[in-house]
C-alpha positions in Angstrom: -1.9 -20.8 36.5 1.5 -19.1 36.4 2.2 -20.6 33.2 -1.0 -19.4 31.8 -0.3 -15.8 32.9 3.1 -16.1 31.2 1.6 -17.2 28.0 -0.9 -14.3 28.0 1.8 -11.8 28.6 3.8 -13.2 25.7 0.7 -13.1 23.5 0.1 -9.5 24.6 3.7 -8.5 23.9 3.5 -10.2 20.5 0.3 -8.4 19.7 1.7 -5.0 20.9 4.6 -5.5 18.4 2.2 -6.4 15.5 0.1 -3.4 16.2 3.0 -1.1 16.3 4.3 -2.5 13.1 1.0 -2.2 11.4 0.5 1.3 12.6 4.0 2.3 11.1 2.9 0.8 7.9 -0.3 2.5 7.7 1.5 5.7 8.4 3.9 5.2 5.5 1.1 4.3 3.2 -0.9 7.3 4.1 2.2 9.6 3.4 2.6 7.9 0.0 -1.0 8.2 -0.8 -0.9 12.0 0.1 2.1 12.3 -2.2 0.6 10.4 -5.2 -2.6 12.4 -4.8 -0.6 15.7 -5.2 1.3 14.1 -8.2 -2.0 13.3 -9.7 -3.4 16.8 -9.2 -0.1 18.3 -10.7 -0.3 16.0 -13.7 -3.9 16.9 -14.3 -3.1 20.6 -14.2 -0.2 20.1 -16.7 -2.6 18.2 -19.1 -5.0 20.9 -18.8 -2.5 23.5 -19.7 -1.2 21.6 -22.6 -4.7 20.9 -23.9 -5.4 24.8 -23.7 -2.2 25.4 -25.6 -3.4 23.0 -28.3 -6.8 24.5 -28.5 -5.1 28.1 -28.7 -2.9 26.8 -31.5 -5.8 25.4 -33.3 -7.9 28.7 -33.1 -5.0 30.7 -34.4 -4.7 28.3 -37.4 -1.0 28.6 -37.5 0.8 27.2 -40.5 3.6 24.6 -39.7 7.2 26.2 -39.8 8.2 24.7 -43.1 5.6 26.6 -45.0 
C-alpha cells in the first residue's frame, strides 16, 4: 500500500510539472499570437495607405519624371 501511495505521489508530481510547462508554453504562444495579430494589422494599414497613394497618382494622371 505504501508503495502504491509513493507511485501515485510521483505521478502527481510529474503531472504537475507537465501542466506547469504546458501552461508556460501556452502563455508564450498567446503573447506571440497577440504580437503577430498586431503586425498583421499594421501591415494591412500600410498596404491600404500604399493603395490609396497609387489610386491618387492614377487619378492625377502624372507623367513619369523623364518626360
